[in-house]
N, C-alpha and C positions, 0 to 999 in steps of 0.2 A: 295704863302702861307707861304713858309719857311722864306722869307724875312720879312713878316709881323709878324710872330711868333718871329723871332729873334729880331725885333725892339721892340715889346711889352715886351719881356722878359728883354731886356736891360734897357728899360725905368722903368719897375717895379723894377728891381734890383737897379738901380740908386736912385730911390725914397727911398729905404730902407737904402742904404749905405751913400749917400750924404746928410745926415741930421745931425744937431747939436746933436740930441738925440743919434745917433749911436756913434759919437766920444766921447761925454761926458760919456756915459755909459761904453764904452770900456776903457777909461782912468781910470775911477773909478775901474773897474774890475781888470785892470792891477796893479793898486796901491794896492788894497786890497789883491789880491793873492800874490803879491811880499812881502807885509808886513807880511802876515800870515806865509809865508815860511821862513821869516827872523825875526820872532818875538823875538827870543832870542838876536839877535844882536841889535835890536832896544831897548830892555830893557837894555842891557849893555850900549848903547850909552847915555841913559838918567839916568845913574847912578845906574841901577839895575844889578843884576847878575842872569841870567837864571839858571846857574848851581851852584849857591851859596848853600853851605851846611847849613842845619838847625843847629844853635848852641844850644847845650844842656849843661847846667851846672848842675853838680851833687854835692849836699851837703850831704855828707855821714856821718851822725851822728852815724851810727852803727859801723863805722871804720872797716868794713869788706866786703863791698858790691861793691865798685866802680869798681874794676878790673873785677868782674863777670858781672856787667852791661855792661861794655864796650865790653867784649867778646861776650855777648849775642847779642848785636847790630850787631857786625860783622858777627856772624854765621847766624843770621836771614836774613841779606842782601844777603849773599852768597847762602843761601838756596833758595831764590826767584829767583835770577839770578846770576850765577857764574861769569859772565862777568861784573856785575854791581858794581860800587863803592859804598862805604857807603855814604848814603845821609845825615848823621848826623856827626857833629863835637862835640865829647864828651870831656868835660873838668871838672876836679875836682876843687872845690873851697871851701874856708873857709868863704867867704863873705856871708852876708845875701841876700836872694833873692830880697829884696827891693833895696839894693845898686847895685846889678847886673843889674836890669831892669831900674834903673835910668840913667845908662850910655847910650848915644845915639847909640853907636855901638852894644849894646845888646838889643835894643828896641824890636826886634822880637824874642828874644831868649826864650827858655823854661828852667825852673828850676825844677829839681826833688829833693825833700827833702826826704832822706831815714832815717827812725828811726827804732830802734830795737823794737820788740813787743813780749812780753812773750807768748801771746796766738797764734799769727799768724806769728811768726818769724820776719817778716818785715812789716812796714807800709809805704805808699808812700804819698807824697803830690806833686801835679803838679801845677806849677804856670806859667802863661803866661799873656802877656799884653792884648791879645784878644783871640778870639775863635781859636781852633785847628781843622784842617780838620779831618773829620770822619775817613778817611783812615789812616792818620798819627796817630790819637789817638788809632786806633785799633792796629797799629804796636807797639806803645808804651806799650799798655796793654799787648800784647803778650810777649814782651821782659821783662817787669818787672815781669810778672807772672812766666816766665821761670827762671828769676834770683832768685825769692823767692824759687822755687822748688830746684834749685841747692844749695842754701845756707842751706835749710832745710835738704837736704840729706847729705850734708857735715858735719852737726852738729850731725847727728845720728851715726857717726863713721862707716859709710859704707866703705868697702874696696875701695881704690882709683881706682883700675881697674874696679870694679863693678860700681862705680859711673860714670866713663868715658863711660861705656857701656849704662848706663841709660840716660845720658845727651846728647849723640851724636845724631845729627839730623837724623830723620828717612829717609830712601831711599825707594821709591816705584817703583817696577819693573812692567811695564805695559805688560799684556798678554791678547790679545783679541782672544777668542776661535773661533768666527765667522770669517773665513778667508776672507769673503767679506767686513768686516769692518776693514780696515787698519788704522794704527795710523795716516797716512797722511790724511785720511778722517776726523778724529777727529780734526786735525789741520785746515782742510778746513772749518769745522763748525765755528770755532772761527774767521777765516778770513772773512767769510760771515757776521758774526754778527758785526764785528768791522770795516772792511775796505770797503766791497762792497757797503754799503749805500752811501758812499761818491763818488763812481764811477757812480752809476745809477742816482744820484740826478741831475747831469748836463743834462742827457737825458730827465728826467722828466720836468725840467725847460724849456729846449729848445722846447719840444713838446707843452707846454702851450703857449710859446712865438709864435710859428708857427701858432697855431690856432687863437690867438688874432690878429696877424699881418694881416693874410688874411682877417679876418672878418672886421677889421678896413679899409683896403684898398678898398674892394669891396663896403662896405657901404658908403665910402667917394665918390667913383665914382658915386654911385646911388644918393646920396644926392645933389651933385653938377650938376646932370644931364649929367655928362661927359660920363656916360655909353651909352647913346643914340648915341652920336657922335662916340664912339669907335665901337659899334656893327653895325653902318651903314657902316663901312669901313672894318671890319673883321668879321669872323664867330664866333659865341659863342664858338665853339670848340677851335679855335685858342686862343681866349681870356682866356678860361679856362686853357689851357695848359701853356700859358705864366705865369699866376699867380702861377701855381703849380711849374714850373721849377724855376722861380725867387725866390720864397719863400724858396724852399729847398736848392737852391744855397746859399742863405743868411744864413740859419741855419747851413749848413755845414761850411761856412766861419766862423761863430761865434764859432762853435765847435773847429775849427782849431786854432782860436785866443786864446781860453781858454787854449789849449795845449801849445801854444807859451808862454803865460803869465806864466804858470807853469814852463816851461823850463827857461825863463828869471829869475824867482824867484830863482831857483836852481843855475843858473849861477852866479847871484849876491851873493848868499850864498857862493859859492866856491871862488869867487874873493875876497870877504871881509873876508875870513877866518872864516866863521861861523862854529859852532860846528857840529858834526855829525847829520845826519837826525834822528837818534834814539832819540835825545833830544826832537824832536818835537812829534814823535809818542809814545815815551816811549820805554824803552829798551825791555820790554817784548813783545810788539806788533811788534817792529822792528825785533827782533830776530826770532819771529814766522813767520813774513812775508818773511824774507830771507830764512828760512828753507823750507817754502812752495814753493817758486819760484825755489829752488834748487831741489825739489823733483820731482818724475815722474808725479804726479798729476799736479803740478805747470807748468811743461813743456808742458803738454797736454793742459792746459788751455790757455797758451800763443799762442800755435799753432792754437787755435780755435778763436782767436780774429778777423780774417777776416770774418768768418761766422757770428759772433755776430754783427760786424759793418754792414754787408750786411742786416741782419734782421732789424737793427735799421733804416737804410736808407730807406728800403721798408716801414717801419712803418711811417716814416716821410712823405713819399709820400701819404700814406693812410690818415694821419691826414690832409694834405693839401687838398686832394680831398674832404673829408667830410666837412672840414671847408668852402671850396669854395661853396659847394652845400648848406649848411645851411645859409651862408651869402647871397647867391643870393636870397633866399626867404624872407629875412628880409629887412626892410626899413631904419633901423637906428641901431647904435651900441648897444643901450639898448636892443632891441629885440634880437639881436644876442647873447648878454650876457646870456639871459635867455634860448635860444634854445640850447646853447652849454654846459649848465650845466651838462647834463647826460654824455657827453664826458669827462668832467673834473673829474667827479666822477669815471668813469671807469679807468682813468689814476691814480687816487689816490688809488683805490683798487689794481691796478697792483703794485704800489710802495710798499704798505704795505705787500702785499703777497710775494713780492720778499725779503723783509727784514725778514719776518717770515717763509721763505721757509724751513729752517732747522727744524722747529717745526712739519712739516707735512711729515716727512720721511716715504716714502712708501705709502702715501695717494693717492688714485685714484682721489680724489677731486682736489688736487693741480695740479696734472698732466694734468687733463682735461683743467683746466684754462690756462695751458702753451700753448695750441693750439688755444686759443681764440684770434682773431685779436685785436691789440692795447695792450692787456695784455701780449701777448707772447714776445714782444720786451724786456720787463723788467724781466718777470718771467722765461722764458725759459733759458736765460743765467745763472740765479741763480741755477736752477735745474741741468743744465749741469755741472756746477762747483761742485755741491754737489754730483754728481754721481747718481741723481735720474732720470736723463733723458739721453738716449743714443744719440750718434751722428746722427744715422738714424732718430730718433724721432725729433731731432732738425732741421734736413733738411726738414722733413715733415712739421714742424711748419713754416719754411721759404716758402715752396711751398704753404701752405694754405694762407699765407699772400699775396703771389703773385696773387693767384686766387682771393682773396678778393679785391685786388687793381684793377684787371681787371674788376670785376663785378661792383665795386664802380664807376669806370670811365665810363663804358658803360651805366649804368642806372642813375648815378649821372649827366651825361652830359644832359640827357633828362630834368631833373629837372632844371638844370642850364640854359638851353635855355629858359625855361619859366620864371624862377625866376628873371633873371638879368633885365628884363624890367617890372617886377611887382613892383608896388609902393603902394600896399595895403596889410595890415596885416590880412585882413579879410579872413576867410576860408583858412588859410595857409596850413594845412595838407591836406585838400581836393584838393587843387591845386597840391600838390606834387604827390598824388596818381593818379590824373588825368593825370599828365605829364608822369608818369611811364607806364600807360596803353596805352598812345598814341604811335602808331607805326610809325607815320610820324611827325618828329619834325624839318623839314628842314626850 
């Protein structure tokens, strides 16, 4: 039996790996991931500049505002991130904005025209060739508004020392009275919102791929009548296990390849002298991520990675078992697509619950879902990182998943034995329940 199981597993695995589809898809994945991780270098190669500063020309008709504007830009940037350089290149000019924007090198520049205003101290006119990003526009608005206030206060003959106190950027000291709510947890909430979705997305995609792959393979064997030949030589149990082992081995291989592609992307980035990773994520997110990983909470999260991977692998096994059972009772891939829809909906619910986990802090509702099979693989790690789930509770979720896999294999095998030689879609559910009630399925 072991030799037959090994033979079927190898053949099933080869069918998945030794295909043009596998090689083409992985070449595309490798190229896409590498290009995304080196997008700034690619932009530079084609004549762009990922780190190019936005040119801003200031036409100061008031003859008193340029230096204040320049200072406000610098203070605003340092207030957002002390380690961040100014994203703008400020230049004073006497040219008209039409002549400035006519020059090719200034095609993407912005021009700020400043005029004196008796009623409002200053008035501004912002000229650009095309639209300005909403975030940048808000930054411009804040800087110009601060400039107006500074000029207005200086003209009211306020004492210079008092004026300095008024215009100095505010500093906010955080103090959280609830000792259970640490500052690290506040940072964790932001990490979960920004970074975590990109980590759980590969698991979500791989689980869908796993279900689709098993369904297609089983239905292909049934359509070509190859199933009858296989079952005449091996037991349904052996066939069932071979499909499960081969499919999970393929998914794990694909997951490892994704990690390798990311590593290659960063390696190429280092060899080609690409800019710091912070340029990809943004300085704010990168700084926040580094602080999180250096914190006690971040260290604990890293130590829990083996448990998270264990839960994901067990969930992959559950997906493969259920997909095999459902595929055995269908006669073609179209029927399988319909019958697997509830499983896809459950996966989608788990994905969105994991993303929105921070919104349900302390909710019993979200915690109960973290123990539900299939959902737990995505949701439980999220709650664990957020501190809404203890390590013991996470281990319980793993134990529940193991028990669920055992039950699924025991009773799913009964359905599989009946289903793989079933070529009729009539009374499908009736046949499933009849197979479950049967005590002898040899």
